[in-house]
Biotite code that builds the C-alpha atoms (Angstrom):
import biotite.structure as struc

atoms = struc.array([
    struc.Atom([-116.960, -84.669, 20.382], chain_id="A", res_id=1, res_name="MET", atom_name="CA", element="C"),
    struc.Atom([-117.950, -81.008, 20.342], chain_id="A", res_id=2, res_name="ILE", atom_name="CA", element="C"),
    struc.Atom([-121.584, -80.453, 21.329], chain_id="A", res_id=3, res_name="ILE", atom_name="CA", element="C"),
    struc.Atom([-123.417, -77.125, 21.381], chain_id="A", res_id=4, res_name="TYR", atom_name="CA", element="C"),
    struc.Atom([-125.629, -76.855, 24.465], chain_id="A", res_id=5, res_name="CYS", atom_name="CA", element="C"),
    struc.Atom([-128.441, -74.311, 24.591], chain_id="A", res_id=6, res_name="ALA", atom_name="CA", element="C"),
    struc.Atom([-130.886, -73.127, 27.213], chain_id="A", res_id=7, res_name="GLY", atom_name="CA", element="C"),
    struc.Atom([-132.647, -69.937, 28.251], chain_id="A", res_id=8, res_name="PRO", atom_name="CA", element="C"),
    struc.Atom([-130.333, -67.192, 29.462], chain_id="A", res_id=9, res_name="ILE", atom_name="CA", element="C"),
    struc.Atom([-132.713, -64.231, 29.251], chain_id="A", res_id=10, res_name="LYS", atom_name="CA", element="C"),
    struc.Atom([-136.038, -65.950, 28.540], chain_id="A", res_id=11, res_name="GLY", atom_name="CA", element="C"),
    struc.Atom([-137.783, -68.109, 31.129], chain_id="A", res_id=12, res_name="ASN", atom_name="CA", element="C"),
    struc.Atom([-134.872, -68.983, 33.430], chain_id="A", res_id=13, res_name="THR", atom_name="CA", element="C"),
    struc.Atom([-136.898, -71.087, 35.867], chain_id="A", res_id=14, res_name="GLU", atom_name="CA", element="C"),
    struc.Atom([-135.104, -74.213, 34.585], chain_id="A", res_id=15, res_name="TYR", atom_name="CA", element="C"),
    struc.Atom([-131.591, -72.727, 34.404], chain_id="A", res_id=16, res_name="ARG", atom_name="CA", element="C"),
    struc.Atom([-130.243, -75.336, 36.849], chain_id="A", res_id=17, res_name="ASP", atom_name="CA", element="C"),
    struc.Atom([-131.477, -78.034, 34.472], chain_id="A", res_id=18, res_name="ASN", atom_name="CA", element="C"),
    struc.Atom([-129.588, -76.350, 31.624], chain_id="A", res_id=19, res_name="TYR", atom_name="CA", element="C"),
    struc.Atom([-126.435, -76.324, 33.778], chain_id="A", res_id=20, res_name="SER", atom_name="CA", element="C"),
    struc.Atom([-127.000, -80.018, 34.466], chain_id="A", res_id=21, res_name="LYS", atom_name="CA", element="C"),
    struc.Atom([-127.122, -80.731, 30.687], chain_id="A", res_id=22, res_name="VAL", atom_name="CA", element="C"),
    struc.Atom([-123.716, -79.064, 30.311], chain_id="A", res_id=23, res_name="VAL", atom_name="CA", element="C"),
    struc.Atom([-122.309, -80.992, 33.298], chain_id="A", res_id=24, res_name="GLU", atom_name="CA", element="C"),
    struc.Atom([-123.563, -84.301, 31.897], chain_id="A", res_id=25, res_name="ILE", atom_name="CA", element="C"),
    struc.Atom([-122.068, -83.680, 28.446], chain_id="A", res_id=26, res_name="VAL", atom_name="CA", element="C"),
    struc.Atom([-118.718, -82.794, 30.012], chain_id="A", res_id=27, res_name="GLU", atom_name="CA", element="C"),
    struc.Atom([-118.837, -85.763, 32.411], chain_id="A", res_id=28, res_name="SER", atom_name="CA", element="C"),
    struc.Atom([-119.235, -88.044, 29.382], chain_id="A", res_id=29, res_name="LEU", atom_name="CA", element="C"),
    struc.Atom([-115.911, -86.732, 28.062], chain_id="A", res_id=30, res_name="GLY", atom_name="CA", element="C"),
    struc.Atom([-117.231, -84.321, 25.435], chain_id="A", res_id=31, res_name="HIS", atom_name="CA", element="C"),
    struc.Atom([-116.770, -80.582, 24.981], chain_id="A", res_id=32, res_name="THR", atom_name="CA", element="C"),
    struc.Atom([-119.941, -78.665, 25.827], chain_id="A", res_id=33, res_name="ALA", atom_name="CA", element="C"),
    struc.Atom([-119.973, -75.309, 24.072], chain_id="A", res_id=34, res_name="LEU", atom_name="CA", element="C"),
    struc.Atom([-122.109, -73.164, 26.353], chain_id="A", res_id=35, res_name="SER", atom_name="CA", element="C"),
    struc.Atom([-121.770, -70.046, 28.413], chain_id="A", res_id=36, res_name="GLU", atom_name="CA", element="C"),
    struc.Atom([-122.889, -72.230, 31.316], chain_id="A", res_id=37, res_name="MET", atom_name="CA", element="C"),
    struc.Atom([-119.679, -74.253, 31.044], chain_id="A", res_id=38, res_name="SER", atom_name="CA", element="C"),
    struc.Atom([-117.034, -73.261, 33.554], chain_id="A", res_id=39, res_name="LYS", atom_name="CA", element="C"),
    struc.Atom([-114.498, -73.514, 30.698], chain_id="A", res_id=40, res_name="LYS", atom_name="CA", element="C"),
    struc.Atom([-116.070, -70.642, 28.767], chain_id="A", res_id=41, res_name="PHE", atom_name="CA", element="C"),
    struc.Atom([-117.011, -68.096, 31.424], chain_id="A", res_id=42, res_name="ILE", atom_name="CA", element="C"),
    struc.Atom([-116.297, -64.598, 30.135], chain_id="A", res_id=43, res_name="SER", atom_name="CA", element="C"),
    struc.Atom([-114.571, -62.229, 32.528], chain_id="A", res_id=44, res_name="SER", atom_name="CA", element="C"),
    struc.Atom([-116.166, -59.251, 30.798], chain_id="A", res_id=45, res_name="ILE", atom_name="CA", element="C"),
    struc.Atom([-119.790, -58.799, 29.732], chain_id="A", res_id=46, res_name="PRO", atom_name="CA", element="C"),
    struc.Atom([-120.381, -59.421, 26.030], chain_id="A", res_id=47, res_name="LEU", atom_name="CA", element="C"),
    struc.Atom([-122.523, -57.215, 23.831], chain_id="A", res_id=48, res_name="SER", atom_name="CA", element="C"),
    struc.Atom([-125.478, -58.817, 22.030], chain_id="A", res_id=49, res_name="PRO", atom_name="CA", element="C"),
    struc.Atom([-123.435, -58.791, 18.778], chain_id="A", res_id=50, res_name="LYS", atom_name="CA", element="C"),
    struc.Atom([-120.558, -60.560, 20.525], chain_id="A", res_id=51, res_name="GLN", atom_name="CA", element="C"),
    struc.Atom([-122.900, -63.168, 22.034], chain_id="A", res_id=52, res_name="VAL", atom_name="CA", element="C"),
    struc.Atom([-124.454, -63.816, 18.612], chain_id="A", res_id=53, res_name="TYR", atom_name="CA", element="C"),
    struc.Atom([-121.044, -64.110, 16.903], chain_id="A", res_id=54, res_name="ALA", atom_name="CA", element="C"),
    struc.Atom([-119.733, -66.450, 19.615], chain_id="A", res_id=55, res_name="ARG", atom_name="CA", element="C"),
    struc.Atom([-122.804, -68.678, 19.619], chain_id="A", res_id=56, res_name="ASP", atom_name="CA", element="C"),
    struc.Atom([-122.922, -68.937, 15.826], chain_id="A", res_id=57, res_name="MET", atom_name="CA", element="C"),
    struc.Atom([-119.210, -69.817, 15.780], chain_id="A", res_id=58, res_name="LYS", atom_name="CA", element="C"),
    struc.Atom([-119.848, -72.467, 18.425], chain_id="A", res_id=59, res_name="TRP", atom_name="CA", element="C"),
    struc.Atom([-122.785, -73.890, 16.450], chain_id="A", res_id=60, res_name="LEU", atom_name="CA", element="C"),
    struc.Atom([-120.690, -73.960, 13.278], chain_id="A", res_id=61, res_name="GLU", atom_name="CA", element="C"),
    struc.Atom([-118.009, -75.984, 15.047], chain_id="A", res_id=62, res_name="GLY", atom_name="CA", element="C"),
    struc.Atom([-120.349, -78.495, 16.690], chain_id="A", res_id=63, res_name="SER", atom_name="CA", element="C"),
    struc.Atom([-121.262, -82.036, 15.673], chain_id="A", res_id=64, res_name="LYS", atom_name="CA", element="C"),
    struc.Atom([-124.504, -82.153, 17.697], chain_id="A", res_id=65, res_name="LEU", atom_name="CA", element="C"),
    struc.Atom([-126.789, -79.826, 19.631], chain_id="A", res_id=66, res_name="MET", atom_name="CA", element="C"),
    struc.Atom([-128.582, -80.424, 22.919], chain_id="A", res_id=67, res_name="ILE", atom_name="CA", element="C"),
    struc.Atom([-131.174, -77.867, 24.042], chain_id="A", res_id=68, res_name="ALA", atom_name="CA", element="C"),
    struc.Atom([-132.973, -77.619, 27.376], chain_id="A", res_id=69, res_name="GLU", atom_name="CA", element="C"),
    struc.Atom([-136.431, -76.346, 26.365], chain_id="A", res_id=70, res_name="ILE", atom_name="CA", element="C"),
    struc.Atom([-138.399, -76.436, 29.639], chain_id="A", res_id=71, res_name="SER", atom_name="CA", element="C"),
    struc.Atom([-138.419, -72.635, 29.744], chain_id="A", res_id=72, res_name="GLY", atom_name="CA", element="C"),
    struc.Atom([-139.273, -70.585, 26.674], chain_id="A", res_id=73, res_name="SER", atom_name="CA", element="C"),
    struc.Atom([-136.540, -68.664, 24.862], chain_id="A", res_id=74, res_name="SER", atom_name="CA", element="C"),
    struc.Atom([-136.523, -66.969, 21.460], chain_id="A", res_id=75, res_name="LEU", atom_name="CA", element="C"),
    struc.Atom([-132.756, -67.470, 21.292], chain_id="A", res_id=76, res_name="GLY", atom_name="CA", element="C"),
    struc.Atom([-132.931, -71.212, 21.871], chain_id="A", res_id=77, res_name="VAL", atom_name="CA", element="C"),
    struc.Atom([-135.680, -71.554, 19.264], chain_id="A", res_id=78, res_name="GLY", atom_name="CA", element="C"),
    struc.Atom([-133.535, -69.622, 16.784], chain_id="A", res_id=79, res_name="TYR", atom_name="CA", element="C"),
    struc.Atom([-130.529, -71.834, 17.515], chain_id="A", res_id=80, res_name="GLU", atom_name="CA", element="C"),
    struc.Atom([-132.547, -75.036, 17.121], chain_id="A", res_id=81, res_name="ILE", atom_name="CA", element="C"),
    struc.Atom([-133.905, -73.893, 13.748], chain_id="A", res_id=82, res_name="ALA", atom_name="CA", element="C"),
    struc.Atom([-130.419, -72.884, 12.600], chain_id="A", res_id=83, res_name="TYR", atom_name="CA", element="C"),
    struc.Atom([-128.946, -76.223, 13.683], chain_id="A", res_id=84, res_name="ALA", atom_name="CA", element="C"),
    struc.Atom([-131.704, -78.233, 11.982], chain_id="A", res_id=85, res_name="LEU", atom_name="CA", element="C"),
    struc.Atom([-132.232, -76.346, 8.746], chain_id="A", res_id=86, res_name="TYR", atom_name="CA", element="C"),
    struc.Atom([-128.887, -74.694, 8.038], chain_id="A", res_id=87, res_name="VAL", atom_name="CA", element="C"),
    struc.Atom([-126.281, -76.948, 9.653], chain_id="A", res_id=88, res_name="LYS", atom_name="CA", element="C"),
    struc.Atom([-128.329, -80.162, 9.321], chain_id="A", res_id=89, res_name="LYS", atom_name="CA", element="C"),
    struc.Atom([-127.237, -81.250, 12.806], chain_id="A", res_id=90, res_name="LEU", atom_name="CA", element="C"),
    struc.Atom([-129.004, -83.797, 14.965], chain_id="A", res_id=91, res_name="ASN", atom_name="CA", element="C"),
    struc.Atom([-130.646, -81.905, 17.822], chain_id="A", res_id=92, res_name="VAL", atom_name="CA", element="C"),
    struc.Atom([-131.840, -83.306, 21.129], chain_id="A", res_id=93, res_name="LEU", atom_name="CA", element="C"),
    struc.Atom([-134.433, -81.097, 22.833], chain_id="A", res_id=94, res_name="ALA", atom_name="CA", element="C"),
    struc.Atom([-135.056, -82.106, 26.440], chain_id="A", res_id=95, res_name="VAL", atom_name="CA", element="C"),
    struc.Atom([-137.650, -80.834, 28.865], chain_id="A", res_id=96, res_name="HIS", atom_name="CA", element="C"),
    struc.Atom([-138.620, -81.528, 32.429], chain_id="A", res_id=97, res_name="SER", atom_name="CA", element="C"),
    struc.Atom([-141.769, -83.560, 32.939], chain_id="A", res_id=98, res_name="SER", atom_name="CA", element="C"),
    struc.Atom([-143.066, -80.743, 35.174], chain_id="A", res_id=99, res_name="ASP", atom_name="CA", element="C"),
    struc.Atom([-142.584, -77.967, 32.572], chain_id="A", res_id=100, res_name="ALA", atom_name="CA", element="C"),
    struc.Atom([-146.091, -76.656, 31.811], chain_id="A", res_id=101, res_name="PRO", atom_name="CA", element="C"),
    struc.Atom([-145.511, -74.591, 28.654], chain_id="A", res_id=102, res_name="ASN", atom_name="CA", element="C"),
    struc.Atom([-143.047, -76.252, 26.302], chain_id="A", res_id=103, res_name="VAL", atom_name="CA", element="C"),
    struc.Atom([-143.051, -74.595, 22.873], chain_id="A", res_id=104, res_name="SER", atom_name="CA", element="C"),
    struc.Atom([-145.566, -76.044, 20.424], chain_id="A", res_id=105, res_name="SER", atom_name="CA", element="C"),
    struc.Atom([-143.271, -74.973, 17.576], chain_id="A", res_id=106, res_name="MET", atom_name="CA", element="C"),
    struc.Atom([-140.615, -77.354, 18.881], chain_id="A", res_id=107, res_name="ILE", atom_name="CA", element="C"),
    struc.Atom([-142.960, -80.144, 19.994], chain_id="A", res_id=108, res_name="LEU", atom_name="CA", element="C"),
    struc.Atom([-144.799, -79.990, 16.665], chain_id="A", res_id=109, res_name="GLY", atom_name="CA", element="C"),
    struc.Atom([-141.667, -79.946, 14.485], chain_id="A", res_id=110, res_name="CYS", atom_name="CA", element="C"),
    struc.Atom([-141.393, -83.083, 12.354], chain_id="A", res_id=111, res_name="ASN", atom_name="CA", element="C"),
    struc.Atom([-137.791, -82.681, 11.201], chain_id="A", res_id=112, res_name="ASN", atom_name="CA", element="C"),
    struc.Atom([-136.232, -86.168, 11.374], chain_id="A", res_id=113, res_name="PRO", atom_name="CA", element="C"),
    struc.Atom([-133.068, -84.691, 12.894], chain_id="A", res_id=114, res_name="LYS", atom_name="CA", element="C"),
    struc.Atom([-134.971, -83.403, 15.942], chain_id="A", res_id=115, res_name="LEU", atom_name="CA", element="C"),
    struc.Atom([-135.313, -85.737, 18.911], chain_id="A", res_id=116, res_name="PHE", atom_name="CA", element="C"),
    struc.Atom([-137.484, -84.617, 21.823], chain_id="A", res_id=117, res_name="ILE", atom_name="CA", element="C"),
    struc.Atom([-137.326, -86.289, 25.222], chain_id="A", res_id=118, res_name="SER", atom_name="CA", element="C"),
    struc.Atom([-139.012, -85.661, 28.540], chain_id="A", res_id=119, res_name="LYS", atom_name="CA", element="C"),
    struc.Atom([-137.090, -86.389, 31.738], chain_id="A", res_id=120, res_name="TYR", atom_name="CA", element="C"),
    struc.Atom([-138.088, -86.772, 35.378], chain_id="A", res_id=121, res_name="ASN", atom_name="CA", element="C"),
    struc.Atom([-134.732, -86.490, 37.125], chain_id="A", res_id=122, res_name="ASP", atom_name="CA", element="C"),
    struc.Atom([-130.967, -86.288, 36.622], chain_id="A", res_id=123, res_name="THR", atom_name="CA", element="C"),
    struc.Atom([-130.720, -90.040, 36.097], chain_id="A", res_id=124, res_name="GLU", atom_name="CA", element="C"),
    struc.Atom([-133.265, -89.878, 33.234], chain_id="A", res_id=125, res_name="ASP", atom_name="CA", element="C"),
    struc.Atom([-131.505, -86.855, 31.747], chain_id="A", res_id=126, res_name="LEU", atom_name="CA", element="C"),
    struc.Atom([-128.106, -88.564, 31.858], chain_id="A", res_id=127, res_name="THR", atom_name="CA", element="C"),
    struc.Atom([-129.430, -91.675, 30.095], chain_id="A", res_id=128, res_name="LYS", atom_name="CA", element="C"),
    struc.Atom([-131.247, -89.638, 27.431], chain_id="A", res_id=129, res_name="ILE", atom_name="CA", element="C"),
    struc.Atom([-128.168, -87.535, 26.675], chain_id="A", res_id=130, res_name="ILE", atom_name="CA", element="C"),
    struc.Atom([-125.800, -90.503, 26.731], chain_id="A", res_id=131, res_name="SER", atom_name="CA", element="C"),
    struc.Atom([-128.012, -92.522, 24.359], chain_id="A", res_id=132, res_name="ASP", atom_name="CA", element="C"),
    struc.Atom([-128.418, -89.547, 21.996], chain_id="A", res_id=133, res_name="PHE", atom_name="CA", element="C"),
    struc.Atom([-124.663, -88.921, 21.804], chain_id="A", res_id=134, res_name="ILE", atom_name="CA", element="C"),
    struc.Atom([-123.936, -92.608, 21.281], chain_id="A", res_id=135, res_name="LEU", atom_name="CA", element="C"),
    struc.Atom([-126.548, -92.970, 18.541], chain_id="A", res_id=136, res_name="LYS", atom_name="CA", element="C"),
    struc.Atom([-125.880, -89.634, 16.790], chain_id="A", res_id=137, res_name="SER", atom_name="CA", element="C"),
    struc.Atom([-122.106, -89.673, 17.166], chain_id="A", res_id=138, res_name="GLY", atom_name="CA", element="C"),
    struc.Atom([-121.809, -92.715, 14.963], chain_id="A", res_id=139, res_name="SER", atom_name="CA", element="C"),
    struc.Atom([-123.646, -91.036, 12.054], chain_id="A", res_id=140, res_name="ASN", atom_name="CA", element="C"),
])
């Protein structure tokens, strides 16, 4: 299954390793993780903001699900979550570390039934949350 993975690239990057771990988990489960953090999609040349936007929108359009690491704030990730939920009507899993102090109220307060928010403590928790989400959402 093709899954769009999002996380802060220019916003609060304190949890960037967690975002990389999301991508690794999705790929280890046998799925394609569309993300610039994936080793499969590393660009050899820097992309302009317009190129990044076009690429990410194309990736979102081609995805069946979205998983977003939201421990660190990011306008881009918030935009992508809203697009996935309200335009594409995709199921979205938003995960955040239990030690993240400032998770977005706009995401935590969203009552869209396609948005699933989970808090994790460690890689084992994160793997189970992602695996369960893919299993449950992939059959819809």
